[in-house]
DSSP file (Angstrom, degrees, kcal/mol; ACC not computed):
  #  RESIDUE AA STRUCTURE BP1 BP2  ACC     N-H-->O    O-->H-N    N-H-->O    O-->H-N    TCO  KAPPA ALPHA  PHI   PSI    X-CA   Y-CA   Z-CA
    1    1 A M              0   0    0      0, 0.0    16,-2.9     0, 0.0     2,-0.5   0.000 360.0 360.0 360.0 136.5    7.3   11.6    1.3
    2    2 A I  E     -A   16   0A   0     14,-0.2     2,-0.5     2,-0.0    14,-0.2  -0.959 360.0-172.5-117.9 126.2    6.3    8.3   -0.4
    3    3 A T  E     -A   15   0A   0     12,-2.5    12,-2.6    -2,-0.5     2,-0.5  -0.982   5.8-163.3-119.8 125.9    7.8    7.2   -3.7
    4    4 A V  E     -A   14   0A   0     -2,-0.5     2,-0.5    10,-0.2    10,-0.2  -0.935   5.7-174.2-112.4 125.1    6.4    4.2   -5.5
    5    5 A N  E     -A   13   0A   0      8,-3.0     8,-2.9    -2,-0.5     2,-0.3  -0.978  21.0-133.2-121.0 125.1    8.4    2.4   -8.2
    6    6 A R  E     +A   12   0A   0     -2,-0.5     6,-0.2     6,-0.2     3,-0.1  -0.599  23.1 177.0 -76.6 130.0    6.9   -0.4  -10.3
    7    7 A L        -     0   0    0      4,-3.2     2,-0.2     1,-0.4     5,-0.2   0.780  69.6 -25.3 -98.0 -39.8    9.2   -3.4  -10.6
    8    8 A D  S    S-     0   0    0      3,-1.5    -1,-0.4     0, 0.0     3,-0.3  -0.827  92.4 -59.5-153.9-166.5    6.7   -5.6  -12.6
    9    9 A E  S    S+     0   0    0     -2,-0.2    34,-0.1     1,-0.2     3,-0.0   0.819 132.6  13.3 -55.0 -36.0    3.0   -6.0  -13.1
   10   10 A N  S    S+     0   0    0     17,-0.0    18,-3.1    33,-0.0     2,-0.4   0.356 110.3  84.2-125.2   4.4    2.3   -6.7   -9.4
   11   11 A T  E     + B   0  27A   0     -3,-0.3    -4,-3.2    16,-0.2    -3,-1.5  -0.927  48.7 178.8-121.3 136.8    5.4   -5.7   -7.5
   12   12 A F  E     -AB   6  26A   0     14,-2.7    14,-3.0    -2,-0.4     2,-0.5  -0.981  23.4-142.2-136.4 143.0    6.5   -2.3   -6.2
   13   13 A D  E     -AB   5  25A   0     -8,-2.9    -8,-3.0    -2,-0.4     2,-0.5  -0.908  23.2-163.8 -99.1 135.0    9.4   -0.8   -4.3
   14   14 A V  E     -AB   4  24A   0     10,-3.2    10,-2.6    -2,-0.5     2,-0.5  -0.981   6.7-163.1-123.5 127.0    8.2    2.0   -2.0
   15   15 A V  E     -AB   3  23A   0    -12,-2.6   -12,-2.5    -2,-0.5     2,-0.6  -0.945   5.7-165.3-109.4 126.7   10.6    4.5   -0.4
   16   16 A V  E     -AB   2  22A   0      6,-2.6     6,-2.3    -2,-0.5     2,-0.7  -0.954   2.5-162.3-114.3 119.9    9.3    6.4    2.6
   17   17 A K  E     + B   0  21A   0    -16,-2.9     4,-0.2    -2,-0.6     2,-0.2  -0.891  39.7 119.6-104.2 109.4   11.2    9.5    3.7
   18   18 A A  S    S-     0   0    0      2,-1.8    41,-0.0    -2,-0.7     3,-0.0  -0.313  90.2 -37.6-135.1-140.8   10.4   10.5    7.2
   19   19 A A  S    S+     0   0    0     -2,-0.2     2,-0.3     1,-0.1    -2,-0.0   0.889 141.8  24.4 -57.9 -37.0   12.6   10.8   10.3
   20   20 A S  S    S-     0   0    0     -4,-0.0    -2,-1.8     2,-0.0     2,-0.5  -0.906  88.2-123.0-120.9 154.3   14.3    7.7    8.8
   21   21 A V  E     -B   17   0A   0     -2,-0.3     2,-0.3    -4,-0.2    -4,-0.2  -0.870  35.1-179.3 -98.0 128.4   14.3    6.6    5.2
   22   22 A T  E     -B   16   0A   0     -6,-2.3    -6,-2.6    -2,-0.5     2,-0.4  -0.915  17.8-148.9-127.3 154.8   12.9    3.1    4.7
   23   23 A T  E     -B   15   0A   0     -2,-0.3     2,-0.3    -8,-0.2    -8,-0.2  -0.974  16.1-175.9-124.3 138.6   12.4    0.9    1.6
   24   24 A H  E     -B   14   0A   0    -10,-2.6   -10,-3.2    -2,-0.4     2,-0.5  -0.974  19.1-145.2-134.9 144.5    9.6   -1.7    1.2
   25   25 A R  E     -Bc  13  66A   0     40,-3.0    42,-2.2    -2,-0.3     2,-0.4  -0.963  24.2-172.8-111.9 123.3    8.7   -4.3   -1.4
   26   26 A V  E     -Bc  12  67A   0    -14,-3.0   -14,-2.7    -2,-0.5     2,-0.5  -0.949  13.6-156.3-123.2 133.1    5.0   -4.7   -1.9
   27   27 A T  E     -Bc  11  68A   0     40,-2.0    42,-2.8    -2,-0.4   -16,-0.2  -0.916   5.3-161.7-107.2 133.9    3.1   -7.3   -4.0
   28   28 A V        -     0   0    0    -18,-3.1    40,-0.1    -2,-0.5     2,-0.0  -0.898  14.5-142.1-116.8  99.8   -0.4   -6.4   -5.2
   29   29 A P     >  -     0   0    0      0, 0.0     4,-2.5     0, 0.0     3,-0.3  -0.372  17.8-126.7 -60.5 138.0   -2.4   -9.5   -6.2
   30   30 A E  H  > S+     0   0    0      1,-0.2     4,-2.4     2,-0.2     5,-0.2   0.895 107.1  49.1 -55.2 -47.1   -4.5   -8.7   -9.3
   31   31 A E  H  > S+     0   0    0      1,-0.2     4,-2.1     2,-0.2    -1,-0.2   0.852 111.6  50.0 -66.1 -32.2   -7.8   -9.9   -7.8
   32   32 A Y  H  > S+     0   0    0     -3,-0.3     4,-2.3     2,-0.2     5,-0.2   0.907 108.9  52.2 -70.6 -41.3   -7.2   -8.0   -4.6
   33   33 A Y  H  X S+     0   0    0     -4,-2.5     4,-2.4     1,-0.2     6,-0.5   0.931 111.8  46.4 -57.1 -47.1   -6.5   -4.8   -6.6
   34   34 A R  H  X S+     0   0    0     -4,-2.4     4,-2.3     1,-0.2    -2,-0.2   0.895 110.2  54.0 -64.0 -40.3   -9.8   -5.3   -8.5
   35   35 A K  H  < S+     0   0    0     -4,-2.1    -1,-0.2     1,-0.2    -2,-0.2   0.909 116.2  37.4 -60.2 -43.4  -11.7   -5.9   -5.2
   36   36 A L  H  < S+     0   0    0     -4,-2.3    -2,-0.2     1,-0.1    -1,-0.2   0.833 134.8  17.2 -79.8 -32.9  -10.4   -2.7   -3.6
   37   37 A T  H >< S-     0   0    0     -4,-2.4     3,-1.8    -5,-0.2    -3,-0.2   0.634  78.6-135.8-118.3 -17.8  -10.5   -0.4   -6.7
   38   38 A G  T 3< S-     0   0    0     -4,-2.3    -4,-0.2    -5,-0.4    -3,-0.1   0.713  73.9 -69.4  61.8  17.7  -12.6   -1.9   -9.4
   39   39 A G  T 3  S+     0   0    0     -6,-0.5    -1,-0.3     2,-0.1    -5,-0.1   0.607 106.4 127.1  76.7  12.2   -9.8   -0.8  -11.6
   40   40 A K  S <  S+     0   0    0     -3,-1.8     2,-0.3    -6,-0.1    -2,-0.1   0.729  71.9  28.9 -76.5 -22.4  -10.6    2.9  -11.1
   41   41 A I  S    S-     0   0    0      1,-0.0    -2,-0.1    -4,-0.0    -4,-0.1  -0.874  93.1 -93.7-131.0 165.9   -7.1    3.9  -10.0
   42   42 A S     >  -     0   0    0     -2,-0.3     4,-2.0     1,-0.1     5,-0.1  -0.319  31.6-115.8 -74.3 161.2   -3.6    2.5  -10.8
   43   43 A K  H  > S+     0   0    0      1,-0.2     4,-2.6     2,-0.2     5,-0.2   0.871 117.9  58.0 -63.3 -35.9   -1.9    0.0   -8.7
   44   44 A E  H  > S+     0   0    0      1,-0.2     4,-2.6     2,-0.2    -1,-0.2   0.920 106.4  47.8 -59.4 -43.4    0.8    2.6   -7.9
   45   45 A K  H  > S+     0   0    0      2,-0.2     4,-3.0     1,-0.2     5,-0.2   0.894 110.6  51.7 -65.8 -39.9   -2.0    4.9   -6.5
   46   46 A L  H  X S+     0   0    0     -4,-2.0     4,-2.4     2,-0.2    -2,-0.2   0.922 111.1  47.7 -61.4 -44.0   -3.4    2.1   -4.4
   47   47 A V  H  X S+     0   0    0     -4,-2.6     4,-2.2     2,-0.2    -2,-0.2   0.929 113.1  48.3 -63.3 -44.6    0.1    1.3   -3.0
   48   48 A E  H  X S+     0   0    0     -4,-2.6     4,-2.2     1,-0.2    -2,-0.2   0.939 113.0  47.2 -61.0 -47.2    0.6    5.0   -2.2
   49   49 A D  H  X S+     0   0    0     -4,-3.0     4,-2.2     1,-0.2    -1,-0.2   0.867 110.0  54.6 -62.0 -35.9   -2.8    5.3   -0.6
   50   50 A S  H  X S+     0   0    0     -4,-2.4     4,-2.4    -5,-0.2    -1,-0.2   0.892 108.3  48.0 -65.5 -39.5   -2.1    2.2    1.4
   51   51 A F  H  X S+     0   0    0     -4,-2.2     4,-2.9     2,-0.2    -2,-0.2   0.872 109.0  53.1 -70.2 -35.7    1.1    3.6    2.7
   52   52 A K  H  X S+     0   0    0     -4,-2.2     4,-1.0     2,-0.2    -2,-0.2   0.925 109.9  49.9 -60.9 -42.9   -0.7    6.9    3.7
   53   53 A F  H >< S+     0   0    0     -4,-2.2     3,-0.7     1,-0.2     4,-0.4   0.945 113.3  45.4 -57.5 -50.9   -3.2    4.7    5.6
   54   54 A L  H >X S+     0   0    0     -4,-2.4     4,-2.0     1,-0.2     3,-1.8   0.898 107.7  56.7 -62.1 -42.1   -0.3    2.8    7.4
   55   55 A L  H 3< S+     0   0    0     -4,-2.9    -1,-0.2     1,-0.3    -2,-0.2   0.697  99.5  60.1 -69.1 -17.5    1.6    6.0    8.2
   56   56 A K  T << S+     0   0    0     -4,-1.0    -1,-0.3    -3,-0.7    -2,-0.2   0.654 116.2  34.9 -75.8 -15.2   -1.4    7.4   10.0
   57   57 A R  T <4 S+     0   0    0     -3,-1.8     2,-0.3    -4,-0.4    -2,-0.2   0.632 128.2   5.8-114.1 -21.4   -1.2    4.4   12.3
   58   58 A E  S  < S-     0   0    0     -4,-2.0    -1,-0.3     0, 0.0     2,-0.1  -0.985  78.5 -90.4-159.1 162.1    2.5    3.6   12.7
   59   59 A S    >>  -     0   0    0     -2,-0.3     3,-1.7     1,-0.1     4,-0.6  -0.358  40.1-111.5 -75.2 159.0    5.9    4.9   11.8
   60   60 A N  G >4 S+     0   0    0      1,-0.3     3,-0.7     2,-0.2    -1,-0.1   0.782 116.9  62.9 -62.1 -26.2    7.6    3.9    8.6
   61   61 A T  G 34 S+     0   0    0      1,-0.2    -1,-0.3   -39,-0.1     4,-0.1   0.668 100.5  54.1 -73.1 -14.8   10.2    1.9   10.6
   62   62 A M  G <4 S+     0   0    0     -3,-1.7     2,-0.3     2,-0.1    -1,-0.2   0.586  86.4  99.2 -92.1 -12.8    7.4   -0.3   11.9
   63   63 A I  S << S-     0   0    0     -3,-0.7   -12,-0.0    -4,-0.6    -8,-0.0  -0.575  87.0-101.5 -78.5 135.1    6.0   -1.2    8.4
   64   64 A F        -     0   0    0     -2,-0.3     3,-0.2     1,-0.1    -1,-0.1  -0.167  20.6-136.1 -51.8 145.6    7.2   -4.6    7.1
   65   65 A T  S    S+     0   0    0      1,-0.3   -40,-3.0   -41,-0.1     2,-0.3   0.731  91.4  21.5 -78.6 -21.7   10.0   -4.4    4.5
   66   66 A E  E    S+c   25   0A   0    -42,-0.2     2,-0.3     2,-0.0    -1,-0.3  -0.961  80.1 132.5-147.9 128.3    8.3   -7.0    2.3
   67   67 A F  E     -c   26   0A   0    -42,-2.2   -40,-2.0    -2,-0.3     2,-0.4  -0.990  50.6-105.3-164.9 163.4    4.6   -7.9    2.2
   68   68 A Q  E >   -c   27   0A   0     -2,-0.3     3,-2.3   -42,-0.2     4,-0.4  -0.810  39.7-117.5 -94.8 141.5    1.6   -8.6    0.1
   69   69 A L  T >  S+     0   0    0    -42,-2.8     3,-1.7    -2,-0.4     4,-0.5   0.807 108.8  65.6 -51.5 -39.0   -1.1   -5.9    0.3
   70   70 A P  T >> S+     0   0    0      0, 0.0     3,-0.7     0, 0.0     4,-0.6   0.735  85.4  75.6 -59.3 -19.3   -3.8   -8.1    1.8
   71   71 A V  H X> S+     0   0    0     -3,-2.3     3,-1.2     1,-0.2     4,-1.0   0.838  82.5  67.4 -59.5 -32.8   -1.7   -8.4    5.0
   72   72 A I  H X> S+     0   0    0     -3,-1.7     4,-2.6    -4,-0.4     3,-0.8   0.900  94.5  56.4 -56.8 -41.7   -2.6   -4.8    5.9
   73   73 A G  H <4 S+     0   0    0     -3,-0.7    -1,-0.3    -4,-0.5    -2,-0.2   0.741  98.9  60.8 -64.2 -23.6   -6.2   -5.9    6.5
   74   74 A R  H << S+     0   0    0     -3,-1.2    -1,-0.2    -4,-0.6    -2,-0.2   0.844 115.7  32.3 -70.0 -33.5   -5.1   -8.6    9.0
   75   75 A Y  H << S+     0   0    0     -4,-1.0    -2,-0.2    -3,-0.8    -1,-0.2   0.760 130.7  33.8 -93.4 -29.5   -3.6   -5.9   11.2
   76   76 A F    ><  -     0   0    0     -4,-2.6     3,-2.4    -5,-0.2     4,-0.3  -0.830  65.5-170.2-130.9  91.9   -6.1   -3.1   10.5
   77   77 A P  T 3  S+     0   0    0      0, 0.0     4,-0.4     0, 0.0     3,-0.4   0.730  85.4  61.1 -57.3 -23.9   -9.6   -4.4    9.8
   78   78 A E  T 3> S+     0   0    0      1,-0.2     4,-2.3     2,-0.1     5,-0.2   0.536  80.0  91.7 -80.1  -5.5  -10.8   -1.0    8.6
   79   79 A Y  H <> S+     0   0    0     -3,-2.4     4,-2.8     1,-0.2     5,-0.3   0.919  82.0  49.4 -57.1 -51.0   -8.3   -1.0    5.8
   80   80 A V  H  > S+     0   0    0     -3,-0.4     4,-2.6    -4,-0.3     5,-0.2   0.937 114.6  43.9 -59.5 -49.2  -10.5   -2.6    3.1
   81   81 A Q  H  > S+     0   0    0     -4,-0.4     4,-2.2     1,-0.2    -1,-0.2   0.886 113.2  52.6 -64.5 -37.8  -13.4   -0.3    3.7
   82   82 A T  H  X S+     0   0    0     -4,-2.3     4,-1.1     2,-0.2    -2,-0.2   0.934 111.9  45.0 -62.7 -45.8  -11.1    2.7    3.9
   83   83 A M  H  < S+     0   0    0     -4,-2.8     3,-0.5     1,-0.2     4,-0.5   0.909 113.0  50.3 -66.6 -41.5   -9.5    1.9    0.5
   84   84 A K  H >< S+     0   0    0     -4,-2.6     3,-1.1    -5,-0.3    -1,-0.2   0.879 107.8  55.7 -62.5 -36.0  -12.8    1.2   -1.1
   85   85 A G  H >< S+     0   0    0     -4,-2.2     3,-0.9     1,-0.2    -1,-0.2   0.764  98.8  59.9 -68.1 -26.2  -14.1    4.5    0.2
   86   86 A T  T 3< S+     0   0    0     -4,-1.1    -1,-0.2    -3,-0.5    -2,-0.2   0.621  97.0  62.7 -76.7 -11.2  -11.2    6.4   -1.5
   87   87 A Q  T <         0   0    0     -3,-1.1    -1,-0.2    -4,-0.5    -2,-0.2   0.502 360.0 360.0 -91.9  -4.6  -12.4    5.2   -4.9
   88   88 A K    <         0   0    0     -3,-0.9    -1,-0.2    -4,-0.2    -2,-0.1   0.472 360.0 360.0 -81.5 360.0  -15.8    6.9   -4.8
């Protein structure tokens, strides 16, 4: 289960309940949000979809506790296209 809580305009706390419960702080730069979504979905939904993407590839205990959303694309090159594809 993924719970996303907005802290401010671009910062979110994410709680992932799996075998272990983990908490993550994620920053979503405005221009990156627009690039991935065109503003078609909320930042909360983008963060949730991003965590679903990550959890298909690694356990929640392997996800950084604090990061900016663009970091995902450095580790998983297919991330940007996958996120853009969910907006159609």
